[in-house]
C-alpha positions as MATLAB code, in Angstrom:
seq = 'XXXXXXXXXXXXXXXXXXXXXXXXXXXXXXXXXXXXXXXXXXXXXXXXXXXXXXXXXXXXXXXXXXXXXXXXXXXXXXXXXXXXXXXXXXXXXXXXXXXXXXXXXXXXXXXXXXXXXXX';
ca = [
      76.503   89.181  108.639;
      76.331   85.400  108.193;
      75.427   82.844  110.742;
      76.647   79.253  110.278;
      75.781   76.460  112.521;
      77.242   72.934  112.233;
      75.654   69.970  113.941;
      77.869   66.859  114.040;
      77.318   63.590  115.727;
      80.351   61.151  116.568;
      80.898   57.867  117.926;
      83.785   57.991  120.343;
      85.971   55.011  121.308;
      87.979   55.944  124.424;
      90.943   53.771  125.693;
      92.156   54.888  129.076;
      94.915   53.710  131.681;
      94.194   54.326  135.179;
      96.530   54.641  138.140;
      95.330   54.602  141.586;
      97.272   57.073  143.799;
      95.240   56.193  146.945;
      92.973   53.376  147.525;
      91.110   52.440  150.722;
      88.008   50.279  151.345;
      85.383   52.472  149.635;
      87.554   55.404  148.255;
      90.109   56.088  145.629;
      92.063   58.987  144.219;
      93.411   58.268  140.702;
      94.881   59.819  137.341;
      94.080   58.655  133.836;
      95.564   58.921  130.379;
      94.872   57.580  127.057;
      93.468   58.320  123.663;
      90.030   58.532  121.995;
      89.108   57.872  118.386;
      85.965   59.495  116.872;
      84.072   58.577  113.782;
      81.453   60.998  112.214;
      78.057   59.368  111.825;
      75.868   62.309  110.978;
      76.364   66.088  109.943;
      74.447   68.954  108.879;
      74.916   72.741  108.429;
      72.714   75.737  108.308;
      73.722   79.129  106.818;
      71.556   82.264  107.260;
      72.414   85.869  106.869;
      72.824   88.812  104.552;
      75.900   89.813  102.404;
      76.269   93.501  102.279;
      78.747   94.980   99.652;
      77.921   98.578  100.549;
      75.455   99.136   97.689;
      73.099   96.247   98.234;
      72.138   93.458  100.626;
      71.680   90.011   99.376;
      69.974   87.462  101.635;
      71.742   84.037  101.895;
      70.289   80.872  103.215;
      71.446   77.235  102.991;
      70.555   73.950  104.770;
      72.309   70.733  103.736;
      74.170   67.656  105.015;
      77.901   67.421  104.640;
      78.106   63.780  103.355;
      80.836   64.692  100.925;
      83.137   65.344  103.844;
      84.595   62.279  105.626;
      85.853   63.142  109.084;
      87.842   61.396  111.766;
      89.002   62.779  115.043;
      91.633   61.545  117.412;
      92.605   62.980  120.889;
      94.977   62.510  123.640;
      93.063   62.539  127.019;
      94.378   62.936  130.581;
      92.841   63.774  133.782;
      92.200   62.777  137.470;
      89.372   61.756  139.621;
      87.915   60.560  142.951;
      85.642   57.635  143.714;
      83.897   56.972  147.062;
      80.775   55.784  148.720;
      78.048   58.148  150.111;
      74.891   57.056  151.742;
      75.332   53.668  150.120;
      75.780   55.015  146.735;
      79.070   54.822  144.718;
      80.008   58.399  143.698;
      82.529   59.445  141.010;
      84.139   62.854  140.375;
      86.376   63.036  137.299;
      88.168   65.709  135.397;
      89.406   65.111  131.846;
      91.241   67.400  129.372;
      91.581   66.362  125.652;
      93.858   67.685  123.107;
      93.319   66.435  119.510;
      92.945   66.963  115.787;
      90.760   66.238  112.925;
      91.477   64.325  109.766;
      89.058   65.199  106.924;
      88.811   64.101  103.344;
      86.518   65.555  100.726;
      85.035   63.033   98.151;
      85.161   64.400   94.637;
      81.810   65.897   93.820;
      80.557   69.049   92.428;
      80.445   70.681   95.957;
      83.922   69.783   96.752;
      86.605   72.434   95.759;
      89.183   71.366   93.450;
      92.653   71.032   94.599;
      94.152   72.476   91.408;
      93.556   76.079   90.586;
      93.329   76.603   86.739;
      93.782   80.240   85.672;
];
């Protein structure tokens, strides 16, 4: 059994539009919608485990960065929230849901698989 762990850090740039459904002196109920763009700034993977083919077990271990893979994420975000004052402090409760995808590109190095299969 192999255990793979990916650790990736992104910088996200969200752009939301907010529509207030109800607004009073110190309270508001609103919905929001927009998009978020994310750029990968750091990544790393670790692989640990054993490959068992039925006759022998081979230990496998790897730890490396994924600098040869360029990644860019985009998502569509929507949600709702409530804003109010409680004991003199401004409180905010918000629910967001995001749907998106990833665009990745592999730079040609010896660790990137070739797009052509020569047999």
